[in-house]
N, CA, C and O atoms as a GROMACS GRO file, in nm:
protein
  268
    1MET      N    1  -0.641  -3.164   0.269
    1MET     CA    2  -0.625  -3.058   0.293
    1MET      C    3  -0.498  -3.012   0.265
    1MET      O    4  -0.492  -2.891   0.242
    2VAL      N    5  -0.337  -3.108   0.258
    2VAL     CA    6  -0.230  -3.095   0.234
    2VAL      C    7  -0.296  -3.056   0.015
    2VAL      O    8  -0.258  -2.968  -0.062
    3LYS      N    9  -0.387  -3.157  -0.004
    3LYS     CA   10  -0.368  -3.102  -0.177
    3LYS      C   11  -0.410  -3.015  -0.172
    3LYS      O   12  -0.348  -2.967  -0.267
    4SER      N   13  -0.499  -2.901  -0.125
    4SER     CA   14  -0.574  -2.809  -0.160
    4SER      C   15  -0.473  -2.715  -0.117
    4SER      O   16  -0.466  -2.629  -0.205
    5LEU      N   17  -0.394  -2.690  -0.027
    5LEU     CA   18  -0.244  -2.626  -0.068
    5LEU      C   19  -0.166  -2.626  -0.162
    5LEU      O   20  -0.140  -2.522  -0.221
    6LEU      N   21  -0.116  -2.737  -0.193
    6LEU     CA   22  -0.062  -2.722  -0.270
    6LEU      C   23  -0.136  -2.707  -0.422
    6LEU      O   24  -0.067  -2.709  -0.524
    7LEU      N   25  -0.235  -2.697  -0.425
    7LEU     CA   26  -0.328  -2.657  -0.544
    7LEU      C   27  -0.297  -2.516  -0.517
    7LEU      O   28  -0.204  -2.477  -0.587
    8MET      N   29  -0.344  -2.431  -0.439
    8MET     CA   30  -0.338  -2.327  -0.428
    8MET      C   31  -0.220  -2.230  -0.485
    8MET      O   32  -0.216  -2.130  -0.556
    9LEU      N   33  -0.114  -2.322  -0.407
    9LEU     CA   34   0.042  -2.218  -0.431
    9LEU      C   35   0.084  -2.175  -0.600
    9LEU      O   36   0.135  -2.068  -0.631
   10PRO      N   37   0.059  -2.256  -0.669
   10PRO     CA   38   0.098  -2.244  -0.853
   10PRO      C   39  -0.036  -2.144  -0.865
   10PRO      O   40  -0.012  -2.047  -0.938
   11LEU      N   41  -0.181  -2.145  -0.807
   11LEU     CA   42  -0.245  -2.026  -0.807
   11LEU      C   43  -0.211  -1.896  -0.755
   11LEU      O   44  -0.234  -1.785  -0.804
   12CYS      N   45  -0.184  -1.909  -0.706
   12CYS     CA   46  -0.134  -1.786  -0.634
   12CYS      C   47  -0.010  -1.696  -0.712
   12CYS      O   48  -0.005  -1.574  -0.724
   13ALA      N   49   0.076  -1.789  -0.755
   13ALA     CA   50   0.143  -1.766  -0.830
   13ALA      C   51   0.172  -1.688  -0.975
   13ALA      O   52   0.259  -1.613  -1.019
   14MET      N   53   0.035  -1.758  -1.029
   14MET     CA   54  -0.022  -1.766  -1.125
   14MET      C   55  -0.090  -1.597  -1.121
   14MET      O   56  -0.061  -1.496  -1.184
   15ILE      N   57  -0.175  -1.622  -1.032
   15ILE     CA   58  -0.278  -1.440  -0.998
   15ILE      C   59  -0.184  -1.337  -0.987
   15ILE      O   60  -0.233  -1.224  -0.988
   16SER      N   61  -0.062  -1.345  -0.978
   16SER     CA   62   0.036  -1.219  -0.872
   16SER      C   63   0.139  -1.233  -0.997
   16SER      O   64   0.213  -1.135  -0.990
   17GLY      N   65   0.175  -1.310  -1.104
   17GLY     CA   66   0.213  -1.269  -1.232
   17GLY      C   67   0.157  -1.164  -1.276
   17GLY      O   68   0.222  -1.068  -1.315
   18CYS      N   69   0.019  -1.169  -1.276
   18CYS     CA   70  -0.063  -1.074  -1.395
   18CYS      C   71  -0.023  -0.927  -1.327
   18CYS      O   72  -0.042  -0.819  -1.382
   19GLN      N   73   0.029  -0.944  -1.211
   19GLN     CA   74   0.006  -0.778  -1.192
   19GLN      C   75   0.131  -0.684  -1.230
   19GLN      O   76   0.218  -0.664  -1.145
   20THR      N   77   0.139  -0.632  -1.346
   20THR     CA   78   0.230  -0.606  -1.434
   20THR      C   79   0.220  -0.405  -1.406
   20THR      O   80   0.111  -0.348  -1.394
   21ALA      N   81   0.313  -0.355  -1.403
   21ALA     CA   82   0.267  -0.200  -1.427
   21ALA      C   83   0.365  -0.143  -1.580
   21ALA      O   84   0.483  -0.129  -1.610
   22THR      N   85   0.247  -0.126  -1.639
   22THR     CA   86   0.303  -0.060  -1.781
   22THR      C   87   0.342   0.060  -1.747
   22THR      O   88   0.265   0.095  -1.836
   23LYS      N   89   0.365   0.112  -1.726
   23LYS     CA   90   0.416   0.266  -1.700
   23LYS      C   91   0.513   0.291  -1.570
   23LYS      O   92   0.467   0.227  -1.475
   24PRO      N   93   0.666   0.384  -1.524
   24PRO     CA   94   0.703   0.354  -1.415
   24PRO      C   95   0.676   0.468  -1.322
   24PRO      O   96   0.665   0.585  -1.358
   25ILE      N   97   0.668   0.427  -1.201
   25ILE     CA   98   0.579   0.483  -1.099
   25ILE      C   99   0.624   0.607  -1.063
   25ILE      O  100   0.566   0.664  -0.971
   26ALA      N  101   0.747   0.679  -1.134
   26ALA     CA  102   0.715   0.865  -1.147
   26ALA      C  103   0.562   0.863  -1.233
   26ALA      O  104   0.480   0.948  -1.199
   27CYS      N  105   0.532   0.786  -1.321
   27CYS     CA  106   0.411   0.826  -1.405
   27CYS      C  107   0.280   0.853  -1.336
   27CYS      O  108   0.190   0.922  -1.382
   28ALA      N  109   0.279   0.776  -1.193
   28ALA     CA  110   0.165   0.808  -1.107
   28ALA      C  111   0.072   0.932  -1.094
   28ALA      O  112   0.119   1.015  -1.015
   29GLY      N  113  -0.018   0.960  -1.136
   29GLY     CA  114  -0.104   1.053  -1.124
   29GLY      C  115  -0.087   1.160  -1.230
   29GLY      O  116  -0.153   1.264  -1.230
   30PHE      N  117   0.022   1.124  -1.337
   30PHE     CA  118   0.016   1.237  -1.414
   30PHE      C  119  -0.022   1.194  -1.562
   30PHE      O  120  -0.040   1.081  -1.607
   31GLU      N  121  -0.028   1.330  -1.632
   31GLU     CA  122  -0.075   1.290  -1.749
   31GLU      C  123  -0.078   1.431  -1.841
   31GLU      O  124  -0.108   1.539  -1.790
   32ARG      N  125  -0.049   1.418  -1.957
   32ARG     CA  126  -0.004   1.513  -2.044
   32ARG      C  127  -0.075   1.635  -2.039
   32ARG      O  128  -0.187   1.630  -2.091
   33LEU      N  129  -0.035   1.762  -1.982
   33LEU     CA  130  -0.127   1.886  -2.002
   33LEU      C  131  -0.096   1.944  -2.157
   33LEU      O  132   0.011   1.980  -2.207
   34GLN      N  133  -0.253   1.937  -2.219
   34GLN     CA  134  -0.218   1.970  -2.372
   34GLN      C  135  -0.362   2.100  -2.400
   34GLN      O  136  -0.463   2.090  -2.470
   35PRO      N  137  -0.308   2.224  -2.302
   35PRO     CA  138  -0.400   2.280  -2.318
   35PRO      C  139  -0.480   2.387  -2.508
   35PRO      O  140  -0.387   2.415  -2.585
   36SER      N  141  -0.594   2.422  -2.549
   36SER     CA  142  -0.616   2.457  -2.690
   36SER      C  143  -0.516   2.524  -2.711
   36SER      O  144  -0.447   2.544  -2.611
   37LEU      N  145  -0.453   2.600  -2.866
   37LEU     CA  146  -0.401   2.688  -2.909
   37LEU      C  147  -0.436   2.818  -2.860
   37LEU      O  148  -0.346   2.899  -2.836
   38GLU      N  149  -0.574   2.851  -2.841
   38GLU     CA  150  -0.594   3.009  -2.788
   38GLU      C  151  -0.580   3.022  -2.630
   38GLU      O  152  -0.540   3.128  -2.581
   39THR      N  153  -0.615   2.901  -2.545
   39THR     CA  154  -0.500   2.954  -2.424
   39THR      C  155  -0.370   2.918  -2.405
   39THR      O  156  -0.312   2.965  -2.307
   40SER      N  157  -0.309   2.842  -2.480
   40SER     CA  158  -0.167   2.843  -2.473
   40SER      C  159  -0.126   3.018  -2.491
   40SER      O  160  -0.044   3.076  -2.420
   41VAL      N  161  -0.202   3.079  -2.598
   41VAL     CA  162  -0.118   3.187  -2.652
   41VAL      C  163  -0.147   3.268  -2.503
   41VAL      O  164  -0.060   3.306  -2.424
   42LEU      N  165  -0.320   3.284  -2.486
   42LEU     CA  166  -0.374   3.379  -2.346
   42LEU      C  167  -0.223   3.339  -2.176
   42LEU      O  168  -0.203   3.401  -2.071
   43ILE      N  169  -0.162   3.224  -2.230
   43ILE     CA  170  -0.092   3.173  -2.046
   43ILE      C  171   0.025   3.228  -2.140
   43ILE      O  172   0.103   3.283  -2.063
   44LEU      N  173   0.066   3.237  -2.251
   44LEU     CA  174   0.235   3.288  -2.274
   44LEU      C  175   0.241   3.469  -2.290
   44LEU      O  176   0.344   3.536  -2.287
   45LYS      N  177   0.075   3.529  -2.308
   45LYS     CA  178   0.135   3.658  -2.245
   45LYS      C  179   0.085   3.692  -2.173
   45LYS      O  180   0.073   3.815  -2.173
   46THR      N  181   0.009   3.607  -2.044
   46THR     CA  182  -0.002   3.654  -1.910
   46THR      C  183   0.034   3.626  -1.834
   46THR      O  184   0.032   3.691  -1.730
   47ASP      N  185   0.091   3.508  -1.851
   47ASP     CA  186   0.133   3.426  -1.698
   47ASP      C  187   0.262   3.352  -1.726
   47ASP      O  188   0.272   3.265  -1.639
   48ARG      N  189   0.379   3.348  -1.819
   48ARG     CA  190   0.507   3.349  -1.864
   48ARG      C  191   0.586   3.222  -1.775
   48ARG      O  192   0.641   3.122  -1.821
   49PRO      N  193   0.571   3.265  -1.634
   49PRO     CA  194   0.620   3.138  -1.535
   49PRO      C  195   0.536   3.003  -1.529
   49PRO      O  196   0.570   2.887  -1.506
   50PHE      N  197   0.396   3.069  -1.562
   50PHE     CA  198   0.272   2.918  -1.550
   50PHE      C  199   0.297   2.837  -1.666
   50PHE      O  200   0.277   2.716  -1.672
   51ALA      N  201   0.361   2.946  -1.801
   51ALA     CA  202   0.397   2.844  -1.918
   51ALA      C  203   0.457   2.752  -1.907
   51ALA      O  204   0.438   2.635  -1.940
   52ASN      N  205   0.588   2.837  -1.827
   52ASN     CA  206   0.688   2.768  -1.868
   52ASN      C  207   0.719   2.647  -1.715
   52ASN      O  208   0.833   2.604  -1.694
   53GLN      N  209   0.603   2.609  -1.629
   53GLN     CA  210   0.590   2.525  -1.546
   53GLN      C  211   0.461   2.415  -1.642
   53GLN      O  212   0.436   2.295  -1.633
   54VAL      N  213   0.419   2.495  -1.707
   54VAL     CA  214   0.312   2.321  -1.812
   54VAL      C  215   0.398   2.272  -1.870
   54VAL      O  216   0.402   2.150  -1.857
   55ALA      N  217   0.526   2.345  -1.973
   55ALA     CA  218   0.600   2.263  -2.013
   55ALA      C  219   0.713   2.223  -1.973
   55ALA      O  220   0.792   2.175  -2.053
   56SER      N  221   0.748   2.237  -1.822
   56SER     CA  222   0.825   2.134  -1.762
   56SER      C  223   0.777   2.005  -1.730
   56SER      O  224   0.828   1.894  -1.744
   57HIS      N  225   0.642   2.051  -1.673
   57HIS     CA  226   0.523   1.930  -1.683
   57HIS      C  227   0.594   1.779  -1.774
   57HIS      O  228   0.639   1.667  -1.752
   58ASN      N  229   0.562   1.885  -1.897
   58ASN     CA  230   0.510   1.787  -1.992
   58ASN      C  231   0.673   1.730  -2.031
   58ASN      O  232   0.681   1.608  -2.044
   59ARG      N  233   0.756   1.781  -2.044
   59ARG     CA  234   0.936   1.732  -2.070
   59ARG      C  235   0.928   1.634  -1.989
   59ARG      O  236   0.923   1.527  -2.049
   60PHE      N  237   0.924   1.625  -1.853
   60PHE     CA  238   0.957   1.550  -1.731
   60PHE      C  239   0.853   1.421  -1.810
   60PHE      O  240   0.899   1.336  -1.887
   61GLY      N  241   0.732   1.430  -1.776
   61GLY     CA  242   0.652   1.329  -1.832
   61GLY      C  243   0.731   1.222  -1.932
   61GLY      O  244   0.762   1.106  -1.903
   62ALA      N  245   0.756   1.289  -2.057
   62ALA     CA  246   0.834   1.224  -2.149
   62ALA      C  247   0.925   1.182  -2.121
   62ALA      O  248   0.934   1.068  -2.169
   63SER      N  249   1.045   1.222  -2.041
   63SER     CA  250   1.188   1.192  -2.035
   63SER      C  251   1.132   1.047  -1.931
   63SER      O  252   1.214   0.955  -1.930
   64GLN      N  253   1.016   1.026  -1.855
   64GLN     CA  254   1.019   0.951  -1.749
   64GLN      C  255   0.908   0.829  -1.857
   64GLN      O  256   0.823   0.761  -1.800
   65GLY      N  257   0.922   0.823  -1.961
   65GLY     CA  258   0.820   0.744  -2.037
   65GLY      C  259   0.643   0.718  -2.028
   65GLY      O  260   0.569   0.625  -2.061
   66CYS      N  261   0.618   0.873  -1.957
   66CYS     CA  262   0.522   0.844  -1.953
   66CYS      C  263   0.424   0.865  -2.064
   66CYS      O  264   0.306   0.833  -2.066
   67TRP      N  265   0.481   0.913  -2.139
   67TRP     CA  266   0.392   0.966  -2.283
   67TRP      C  267   0.467   0.974  -2.386
   67TRP      O  268   0.421   1.010  -2.494
   0.00000   0.00000   0.00000
């Protein structure tokens, strides 16, 4: 019983060492927004505040190292 517990400890440490995040927590759920050229032009003409929000979203993700 003691031997099996002693063997489990290094195995658990090894398994937990494999859980590394490749991106910061701030990136969770984030993806870069990449509208087509036609969509970008339409949004810029009809809804400038939304276009600014998309640009802000993309700048934030870039500054956090998400993409």
